[in-house]
N, C-alpha and C positions, 0 to 999 in steps of 0.2 A: 364673615357667612360663606359656607360651604353650598355650593351652586350643584342644584339633584336636579338630575335627565327623566324626564319622563318617556317611558316610552307610549309611542303612538300605534306600532303597527305591529302588532306579536308573531304575524304569517314573517314578515319581513325579517324579525327579527329571529326566528326561530331556522328561517330557512338560512339566513345570514351562519348560524352557527353549526346546522348540519354541511353546509359546504366547508365551514373551515375545519369540523372535527373529519368531514371526508379527505381533504388534503392534508392533514396531518398522518391520518390514516396510511395513506397514498404514500409520504414521504419518507415514514415509519415504515414500510414495507419494504420498499425501494433499498434502504439501506442497509436493513437487516439482512435481506436476501441476498447481497453482494456480498457481504463481509464473508460467507461460508465459501465463496468460491474463488478466496486468494489461499493459493497451496503452497508452504513457504515449504521444500523440500531442497535439505540442504547435502551435501555430499563433501567427504574431506578428502583430502590429497597431499601423499606427502611430496615434500621439494626433492630432487635427485639432483644431483653435481651438475652441471650446465643450465638447468630450465631456467626461462624466464616467464614472469608474466602474463607476458605476451604469450605464448608459446601453451601454456596450460589453459589463458581465456580461447584460443585457437581452437583447443580439444575438446574442451567440454562446454563450448559458447551457445548451441546449439544453432537458432535461427535470429538469437540477437546481434545487435550491428556489436565485434569484438571491443569497440573503444567503450559502451557501455559497460559488458559484461565486466571488461576489469575494475571502471568503475565499483559496480558492484560488489566485488572481489575485495578489494582494496576498503570498501564503506563496511564489510560482512568481517572481516579480521583485522580492523580499526588499524590498517596502515597510512602511514602521512606517504609514504613513496611506493616504487615500485620494485623497490630490493629487497630479492628475498633472499633467503639461506638455505644450504643444501641440509635434511632433515627438521626443516620446518612443517609444520600440520598446517595447510589451509582449507581453511572454511569456504565451500563453495555453491554459490546459493542455485 
């Protein structure tokens, strides 16, 4: 036999539904408003003879810590190591 619940206080239930809807609306607004702020601007660089990933990262990193930027470069270019060669085109985040 299925137990049935009976609504005892309609105002309290309506207030609960209103607060829940307001909370979900707030979470959705915050989530989608921050999604547009992420700018993924990439540039490409051709590797010259004698260049290292460290040198390239130092030149283009901006205000990010150099090790973090090297990690981002490796991730953007699917590199397993820091080995690069002359003529290679790197995508820089």
